[in-house]
C-alpha positions as CSV (number, residue, x, y, z in Angstrom):
1,X,41.1,74.7,-30.7
2,X,43.3,71.7,-31.3
3,X,42.6,68.7,-33.4
4,X,41.2,66.7,-30.5
5,X,38.6,69.4,-29.7
6,X,37.6,69.7,-33.3
7,X,37.0,66.0,-33.7
8,X,35.0,66.0,-30.4
9,X,32.6,68.7,-31.5
10,X,32.1,67.1,-34.9
11,X,31.2,63.8,-33.1
12,X,28.8,65.6,-30.8
13,X,27.0,67.3,-33.7
14,X,26.7,64.0,-35.6
15,X,25.3,62.4,-32.5
16,X,22.7,65.2,-32.0
17,X,21.6,64.9,-35.7
18,X,21.2,61.1,-35.4
19,X,19.0,61.4,-32.3
20,X,17.0,64.4,-33.5
21,X,14.5,66.4,-31.5
22,X,11.2,65.2,-30.0
23,X,8.3,67.2,-28.8
24,X,8.5,67.8,-25.1
25,X,5.0,66.2,-24.5
26,X,6.3,62.9,-26.0
27,X,8.1,62.2,-22.7
28,X,5.4,63.3,-20.3
29,X,2.1,62.3,-22.0
30,X,0.9,58.7,-21.3
31,X,1.2,56.3,-24.2
32,X,-2.0,55.1,-25.8
33,X,-2.9,51.8,-24.2
34,X,-2.5,48.6,-26.2
35,X,-5.8,46.9,-25.4
36,X,-4.9,43.6,-27.1
37,X,-1.7,43.2,-25.2
38,X,-3.5,44.0,-21.9
39,X,-6.2,41.3,-22.6
40,X,-3.4,38.8,-23.3
41,X,-1.6,39.7,-20.0
42,X,-4.8,39.3,-18.0
43,X,-5.5,35.9,-19.6
44,X,-2.0,34.7,-18.8
45,X,-2.3,35.9,-15.3
46,X,-5.6,34.1,-14.8
47,X,-4.1,30.8,-16.1
48,X,-1.1,31.1,-13.8
49,X,-3.3,31.8,-10.9
50,X,-5.5,28.8,-11.7
51,X,-2.4,26.5,-12.0
52,X,-1.0,27.8,-8.7
53,X,-4.3,27.3,-6.9
54,X,-4.7,23.8,-8.3
55,X,-1.2,22.9,-7.3
56,X,-1.8,24.1,-3.7
57,X,-4.9,21.9,-3.4
58,X,-3.1,18.9,-4.9
59,X,-0.1,19.3,-2.6
60,X,-2.3,19.6,0.4
61,X,-4.0,16.3,-0.4
62,X,-1.2,14.1,0.8
63,X,-3.3,11.0,0.2
64,X,-6.9,10.3,-0.6
65,X,-9.2,9.3,2.2
66,X,-10.5,6.4,0.1
67,X,-8.4,3.8,-1.7
68,X,-9.7,1.5,-4.4
69,X,-8.1,-1.5,-6.2
70,X,-6.1,-0.7,-9.3
71,X,-8.4,-2.9,-11.3
72,X,-10.1,-6.2,-10.7
73,X,-8.1,-9.3,-11.4
74,X,-8.9,-11.5,-14.5
75,X,-12.1,-13.5,-14.3
76,X,-10.0,-16.7,-14.3
77,X,-6.4,-16.9,-13.1
78,X,-4.3,-19.8,-14.2
79,X,-0.7,-20.8,-13.8
80,X,1.7,-20.0,-16.7
81,X,4.2,-22.6,-15.6
82,X,6.9,-20.0,-15.8
83,X,9.1,-18.2,-13.2
84,X,10.0,-14.6,-13.5
85,X,12.3,-12.7,-11.1
86,X,11.0,-9.4,-12.5
87,X,7.5,-9.9,-13.9
88,X,6.6,-6.2,-13.6
89,X,3.9,-4.3,-11.8
90,X,1.2,-6.7,-10.5
91,X,-2.5,-6.6,-9.6
92,X,-2.8,-9.9,-7.7
93,X,-0.6,-12.3,-5.8
94,X,-1.3,-15.6,-4.1
95,X,0.5,-18.4,-2.3
96,X,-0.1,-22.1,-2.8
97,X,0.5,-24.7,-0.1
98,X,1.3,-28.4,-0.4
99,X,-1.3,-31.1,0.2
100,X,1.4,-33.4,1.5
101,X,1.8,-31.3,4.6
102,X,5.5,-30.5,3.9
103,X,4.8,-26.8,4.3
104,X,6.4,-26.2,0.8
105,X,4.9,-22.9,-0.4
106,X,5.0,-21.3,-3.9
107,X,4.3,-17.7,-4.6
108,X,2.7,-16.3,-7.8
109,X,1.8,-12.9,-9.1
110,X,-0.5,-11.7,-12.0
111,X,1.2,-8.9,-13.9
112,X,-0.7,-5.9,-15.0
113,X,-2.6,-6.8,-18.3
114,X,-1.8,-10.5,-18.0
115,X,-4.2,-13.4,-17.3
116,X,-2.0,-16.2,-16.1
117,X,0.2,-16.0,-13.0
118,X,4.0,-16.4,-13.0
119,X,6.0,-17.9,-10.2
120,X,8.5,-15.9,-8.1
121,X,11.8,-17.7,-7.7
122,X,12.0,-17.3,-4.0
123,X,13.7,-19.7,-1.6
124,X,12.1,-23.2,-1.4
125,X,12.4,-23.3,2.4
126,X,9.6,-20.9,3.5
127,X,7.9,-20.6,6.9
128,X,4.8,-22.6,7.7
129,X,1.7,-21.5,5.9
130,X,0.2,-20.4,9.2
131,X,2.9,-17.7,9.5
132,X,3.8,-16.9,5.9
133,X,1.7,-14.2,4.3
134,X,3.5,-12.9,1.3
135,X,2.1,-9.5,0.4
136,X,1.8,-7.4,-2.8
137,X,2.5,-3.8,-2.2
138,X,-0.2,-1.1,-2.5
139,X,1.4,0.1,-5.8
140,X,1.9,-3.4,-7.2
141,X,5.6,-2.9,-7.6
142,X,7.0,-4.7,-4.5
143,X,6.5,-8.1,-3.0
144,X,7.1,-8.9,0.6
145,X,8.0,-12.4,1.6
146,X,9.9,-14.5,4.1
147,X,12.9,-16.8,3.7
148,X,14.2,-19.8,5.7
149,X,12.4,-22.4,7.6
150,X,12.2,-21.4,11.3
151,X,12.5,-23.3,14.6
152,X,9.5,-23.7,16.9
153,X,11.5,-21.8,19.5
154,X,10.8,-18.2,20.1
155,X,14.5,-17.4,19.8
156,X,14.6,-14.3,17.5
157,X,17.8,-15.6,15.9
158,X,15.7,-18.5,14.5
159,X,12.9,-16.3,13.1
160,X,12.6,-16.2,9.3
161,X,14.2,-13.3,7.5
162,X,12.1,-10.8,5.7
163,X,12.8,-9.8,2.1
164,X,11.3,-7.2,-0.2
165,X,11.4,-7.9,-3.9
166,X,11.2,-5.2,-6.5
167,X,9.0,-6.7,-9.2
168,X,10.2,-4.3,-11.9
169,X,13.9,-5.0,-11.5
170,X,14.1,-8.3,-9.5
171,X,16.3,-6.6,-6.8
172,X,16.0,-8.1,-3.3
173,X,16.2,-5.9,-0.2
174,X,17.0,-7.8,3.0
175,X,15.7,-4.9,5.1
176,X,18.8,-4.7,7.3
177,X,18.5,-8.3,8.3
178,X,15.1,-7.9,9.9
179,X,13.6,-11.2,11.3
180,X,10.0,-11.8,12.3
181,X,6.6,-13.0,11.5
182,X,3.5,-11.7,9.6
183,X,5.4,-8.7,8.0
184,X,3.2,-6.0,6.5
185,X,4.3,-3.2,4.1
186,X,2.9,0.3,4.6
187,X,0.8,1.7,1.8
188,X,3.5,4.2,0.9
189,X,6.2,1.4,0.6
190,X,8.3,3.2,3.3
191,X,8.0,0.8,6.3
192,X,7.6,-2.8,7.0
193,X,6.0,-3.7,10.4
194,X,6.4,-7.2,11.8
195,X,6.0,-9.3,15.0
196,X,9.2,-10.0,16.9
197,X,9.9,-11.7,20.3
198,X,9.6,-8.2,21.9
199,X,6.4,-7.0,20.2
200,X,5.7,-5.0,17.1
201,X,8.7,-3.5,15.3
202,X,9.2,-1.6,12.0
203,X,12.1,-1.3,9.6
204,X,12.8,1.6,7.3
205,X,12.8,0.1,3.7
206,X,15.4,2.7,2.5
207,X,17.9,2.6,5.4
208,X,17.3,-0.8,7.1
209,X,17.0,0.9,10.5
210,X,14.8,-1.1,12.9
211,X,12.8,0.6,15.6
212,X,10.2,-0.5,18.2
213,X,6.5,0.4,17.7
214,X,5.0,-1.4,20.7
215,X,6.8,-3.4,23.3
216,X,4.5,-6.1,24.3
217,X,3.8,-9.8,24.3
218,X,2.3,-9.6,20.9
219,X,3.4,-12.5,18.8
220,X,1.8,-14.9,16.4
221,X,-0.5,-17.6,17.7
222,X,0.6,-21.1,16.6
223,X,-3.0,-21.9,15.8
224,X,-4.3,-18.6,14.4
225,X,-1.0,-17.7,12.7
226,X,-1.2,-14.3,11.0
227,X,-4.9,-14.0,11.9
228,X,-3.2,-12.3,14.9
229,X,-1.0,-10.3,12.6
230,X,-0.5,-6.7,11.6
231,X,-2.6,-4.2,9.6
232,X,-1.6,-0.7,8.4
233,X,-4.4,1.9,8.0
234,X,-4.9,3.2,4.5
235,X,-3.0,6.4,5.2
236,X,-0.3,4.5,7.2
237,X,-0.6,6.5,10.4
238,X,-2.1,3.7,12.5
239,X,-1.1,0.1,13.0
240,X,-3.5,-2.6,14.2
241,X,-2.1,-5.9,15.6
242,X,-3.6,-9.0,17.1
243,X,-2.9,-9.9,20.7
244,X,-3.7,-13.6,21.3
245,X,-3.9,-14.3,25.0
246,X,-2.6,-18.0,24.9
247,X,-4.9,-18.6,27.8
248,X,-8.2,-20.6,27.8
249,X,-11.2,-18.5,28.8
250,X,-9.5,-15.1,28.0
251,X,-10.5,-13.5,24.7
252,X,-8.1,-12.4,22.1
253,X,-7.9,-8.7,21.1
254,X,-6.7,-6.3,18.5
255,X,-4.8,-3.2,19.6
256,X,-4.6,-0.1,17.4
257,X,-1.6,2.3,18.0
258,X,-0.1,5.3,16.3
259,X,3.5,5.2,15.0
260,X,4.7,6.3,18.4
261,X,3.1,3.3,20.1
262,X,0.3,5.2,21.8
263,X,-2.9,3.2,22.0
264,X,-5.8,4.5,20.0
265,X,-8.2,1.6,20.5
266,X,-8.5,-1.8,22.1
267,X,-10.9,-4.2,20.3
268,X,-11.6,-7.2,22.5
269,X,-12.5,-10.6,21.3
270,X,-11.3,-10.3,17.7
271,X,-8.0,-10.5,15.7
272,X,-6.9,-8.4,12.7
273,X,-6.2,-10.2,9.5
274,X,-3.7,-7.8,7.8
275,X,-3.6,-4.4,6.1
276,X,-6.6,-5.3,3.9
277,X,-8.7,-5.6,7.1
278,X,-9.0,-1.8,7.1
279,X,-11.9,-0.4,5.2
280,X,-10.8,2.1,2.4
281,X,-11.8,5.1,4.5
282,X,-9.8,3.9,7.5
283,X,-12.9,3.9,9.8
284,X,-13.7,0.2,10.1
285,X,-11.7,-3.1,10.7
286,X,-12.7,-6.5,9.4
287,X,-11.8,-8.8,12.3
288,X,-11.8,-12.5,13.0
289,X,-12.8,-14.4,16.1
290,X,-10.8,-17.7,16.3
291,X,-13.0,-19.2,19.0
292,X,-16.2,-19.1,16.9
293,X,-14.9,-18.7,13.3
294,X,-17.0,-15.5,12.9
295,X,-16.2,-12.2,11.3
296,X,-16.9,-8.8,12.7
297,X,-16.8,-5.2,11.5
298,X,-15.5,-3.0,14.3
299,X,-15.0,0.7,14.6
300,X,-12.3,2.4,16.6
301,X,-14.9,3.4,19.2
302,X,-15.5,-0.2,20.0
303,X,-18.9,-0.7,18.3
304,X,-19.0,-3.9,16.3
305,X,-21.5,-5.8,14.1
306,X,-21.2,-9.4,12.8
307,X,-20.7,-10.1,9.1
308,X,-22.2,-13.4,7.8
309,X,-19.8,-15.3,5.6
310,X,-20.8,-16.6,2.2
311,X,-21.3,-20.4,1.8
312,X,-18.1,-22.5,1.6
313,X,-16.0,-19.7,2.9
314,X,-12.3,-20.5,3.7
315,X,-11.5,-17.0,5.0
316,X,-12.3,-13.3,4.7
317,X,-9.4,-11.6,2.9
318,X,-10.2,-7.9,3.3
319,X,-11.6,-4.9,1.5
320,X,-11.6,-4.1,-2.3
321,X,-13.1,-0.7,-2.5
322,X,-16.5,-0.7,-0.7
323,X,-16.8,-4.5,-0.9
324,X,-15.4,-7.4,1.2
325,X,-13.4,-10.1,-0.6
326,X,-13.8,-13.8,0.6
327,X,-11.8,-16.9,-0.4
328,X,-14.3,-19.7,-0.9
329,X,-14.6,-23.2,-2.3
330,X,-12.7,-26.5,-1.8
331,X,-9.2,-27.2,-3.2
332,X,-9.3,-27.2,-7.0
333,X,-12.4,-25.0,-7.1
334,X,-11.3,-22.0,-5.1
335,X,-12.7,-18.6,-5.9
336,X,-12.7,-15.0,-4.8
337,X,-16.1,-13.6,-4.2
338,X,-17.3,-10.2,-2.9
339,X,-20.2,-9.0,-0.7
340,X,-21.3,-5.7,0.6
341,X,-20.5,-4.9,4.2
342,X,-23.6,-6.7,5.4
343,X,-22.5,-9.9,3.8
344,X,-25.1,-9.6,1.0
345,X,-25.1,-9.0,-2.7
346,X,-22.7,-11.9,-3.4
347,X,-20.7,-11.5,-6.6
348,X,-17.9,-13.6,-8.2
349,X,-14.6,-11.7,-8.4
350,X,-12.2,-14.3,-9.9
351,X,-11.7,-18.0,-10.1
352,X,-8.3,-19.4,-9.2
353,X,-7.6,-22.3,-11.6
354,X,-4.5,-23.4,-9.9
355,X,-4.9,-27.2,-9.7
356,X,-5.0,-29.3,-6.6
357,X,-2.9,-27.2,-4.3
358,X,-4.6,-25.1,-1.7
359,X,-4.5,-21.3,-1.8
360,X,-3.1,-20.1,1.5
361,X,-3.1,-16.3,1.0
362,X,-4.2,-13.7,-1.5
363,X,-3.4,-10.0,-1.8
364,X,-4.0,-7.3,-4.4
365,X,-2.6,-3.9,-5.3
366,X,-4.2,-0.6,-4.5
367,X,-4.3,2.7,-6.4
368,X,-3.3,5.3,-3.8
369,X,-2.2,8.0,-6.2
370,X,-5.0,7.9,-8.7
371,X,-8.1,7.8,-6.5
372,X,-10.0,11.0,-5.7
373,X,-10.9,11.6,-2.1
374,X,-14.5,11.4,-1.2
């Protein structure tokens, strides 16, 4: 046996001694169960299962079926006298007109947690108050407005441009150069729908791509303005838009379509007043009748009931939760009040201490993400 073999045998003996011998049953008999470890494993498994189940439920709830305001605005809203290109997330916005009739508009927002409103440094030359309805987004982060004075002609090249302002950064998005009237931002901040010379169109906020929703004669009425405008449903799957007839003796109407332009409902005699016209559950629309100045609650099946307006009403603005918000009072004493859907239980919501300029539009933010479905 040579040296290599000797060394190999020595190494094998050393290894055998280190390992030692074990009873044969040690390898075939089941080990004594560790009850503490088993209980811990079961508890962890139960927690994981609960988390997975909850996640599945949450993910399946794309959006709540009922939306509520983020919070009510301050009891009294004044003007701070300041302008801010990036005031932050907001709960209320409004536009002031000019008593001189010059159509000079000014836009303001009330930031979250603030009392007084700050001005937005938008262009001075804004469209007529009849057609300009600046809008606060559902999340309170974005502000939709229009720039440039427009011509009375229906030439689309002379329509006002639409601009989306990020209130957190001050960044302005020109939406691919989209031009039109009565623009409305979808609740998820993804689309802007507007009236053009060829009907209702929408533009993708992220890409600026413009596409047709409904090719029709829908366009703003010179008298009704955006009362014949556009309203997204709370889950942004339907769009309602007014169809003024422009003919004496023929009633106006509101058409409801899906995003492919298919008609879902035709509500004769009434005009939609914007996205806040939809009730939070998406089942009812608050509509306006220009010929009589009356307001109506209409369902998509065509059934409708009148809603009496509070005293000194200027206009119905839309829904805040389960209540309807109205702009009331004369210039210098304008207020927001709410009623139930029957026009009863009148309650003050906020007073607009904005001086002697008329309030032409008001919008507020909605809490889509934090509201439970019901």
